N, C-alpha and C positions, 0 to 999 in steps of 0.2 A: 148691600152685603159686601164685605171686604173680600178681595180675591184670596184664594188659598196660596200660601207661600210656594207650594209645590207647582202652582200653575203660573207663577210670576217669574219670567225670565229676563226681567229688566236689567238686573245686575250683570247677568251673563252677557247680555247684548252690549251693555256699556263697556265691559271689559274688552270685548272683541272690537268695538268701535275705537277704543283707545289705541289698539295695535295698528290700526290703519289711519290714525290721525283724524278721526271724525268726532266732533265734539257734541253734536246734538242729534236728536231723532229727525229733526227737520233737515239737517244737512245730510243725514244718511238717506232720507227719502229722496232728496234731490240727486245725490250721487248714484243711487241705485236705479232711479227712474221709476219708483213705485210711490203709491200714495202713503200719507202718514197713517191712514186707517190700517193699511197692511202692516205697518211697523207695530201698531198696537196689537194686532192679531198675533204677530210673532211673539211679542212680549207676553201674551196670554197663553202661549203654548198651543196655538191653533194652526201650527205649521202644516199639519197633514190635511187641513181643510182649505189651504190656500191654493191658488192656481199655480200650475207648473211653471209658467213663465215668470211669475213673481218669485217663486222659490229659487229659480236659477239665477235671477238677477241679484237677489240678496246674498246667495251663497258665493257668487262671483265677486260681488262688491266686498264682502267680508273675507275674501280670499280663503275660503274653506272648501274642501272637497264636498261633493254633494251628500254623501252618507254621513260625514262628520257633522255637517250642518243640520241635517234632519235629526240626528241623535242628540245634538246639543240643545235643540229646542223642542224636544219631545219629553214625555213623562219619563222619570228615571227608570221605570220598570219596562219601558218600551224597548223591544228588540227589533232589529231591522233585518228580517229574514230575507235570504236571497230570492225566495220564491214569491215575495210580496208583490201583489199586482201594482200597488203604488210605487214600489221600488223599481219594478220593471218599466213602468210607464215613464217615470222620471229619468231613468237611465237612457231610455230610448229617445226621449225628447231632448235630453242633454246632448246626446250624440248627433241628433238631427240638427240642432241649433249650431253646434260646433262646425259641422260640415257646411251648413248654410253660410256661416260667417266667413269660413275659409274661401268658399266660392265667391262670395261678395267681394272679399278683399282682392282676390285674383282678378275678378272682372273690373274692379276700379283701377287696379294697376295697369291692366291692359288698355283700358280706355284712356288713362292718363298718358301712357306711352304713345298711343295712336295720335292723340291730339298734339303731343309734343313733336312727334315725327312730322306731322303736317306743318307745324310751325317751322321746323328745320328743313323742310323740303328743298327750298332754294339753296341753302347752304350745302346740303347733302349732294346735290347735283353739280353745283358750280364750283365748290371749293376744291375738290381733287384736281379739277382741270386747271384752276388758278395756281395751285401748289405745284403741279407738274410744269407749268410754264415758268414759274419762278426757279425751279430746280434746273431747268434747261438753260437758264440765263443767269448764271451766278453773279454777274456784274450788278444785277438788281438786288443789292444787299438789303435794302429796306423791305423788299418782299420776302426774302429769305428769313429775316428776323421775325416776321409775323408767324411763321410756321409753328413755333413752340407754343404760341398763345392759344392754339386750338386743341392742345392735347387733352384738356379736361373734357371737351365735347367728344373727342374720340374715345376717351375712357368711359363716358356715359353710354355711348353706343355699344361698346364692348359689354358693359354690364347688362344691357338690355338684350344682348344676343344678336345685335344687328351686325351683319357681315357684308363687306363690299363684294360686288360681283366684278371680278377682274380688277385691273388698275389702268389708269390713263396711259395710253401709249402701247398697251399690250396688244400683240397680234395673235389672234386665236380663231378657231373655226366658228363660223356663224351658227348660233343657236337661237332661233326665233322665240323660244320660250324664255330666254334670258336677255336677249339683245334686241335693240330697236334701231333699225336703219335710219340714219339722219338724211341720207341721200342715196341715189343709185339703186341697184338691184343686186341681191345676193341670194344664193341658194344655201340651204343647210349644209354646213361643212366647208363652205368657201371661206378663205381667209379674210378677216376684217380687222380693223384697228379701232381700239376703244378711245373715244373722245370724252365721254362722260361716264363716270362710275355708276353702276346700279347697286341696289341693296336688297337683301333678304333678311328676314327675322325668323330664324328656325326654318320651318317648312313654308313660310308665307313669303311670297314675292312682294316687295314693296315698290321697287322701281326697276325697270329693265335698264341695263347698261346701253348707252347710245354709242353706235358704232358706224364706221364708214367702210365700204369695200376697199381693199388694199389698192386696187388699180386706180381709184379716184382720189386717193389721199395725196395732197400736195404738201 
């Protein structure tokens, strides 16, 4: 038996596919991550019988708001009431997946930053000290010329919200929460001199600044 024209949404789907540059149902299936069988169900107007996840994938791939997508592939007499159980379930699932994707993206970004910071650890700790030494000895022109080369790295750290704890050569009160003694003994509040910069990212301490008691600095 031939399908009724009212239940054949092939032309409508093809029009929407053209707008996103998809030329075949197989390509749409691959792009959306759904089976070709689900594409056939959509063409037959069975959208309300499809799984929520499949509906969301197809509406996202076709770049259509959820309600417009459902209306486009439902019978012409179909009304999408605000109180519909299906509507509510889809909206809730859509919001849940959106939140989940946002959280996954944030987690991946944080993991990437942490791995990158581990790779940069040696530079983070040693470079400020080397730069300070070069600035204190202007005759070492070759060293001074190297300083601008690391500006992109410094910019990256700023974008990640990584901030230095003090600066090399700074004299300040000892804070065991942020400073690590390289030698000698110091009590909280005693003056110390920074030999290696520390770092924090937001509220998270990455590395404590390395310091020496003032009386032992040579």
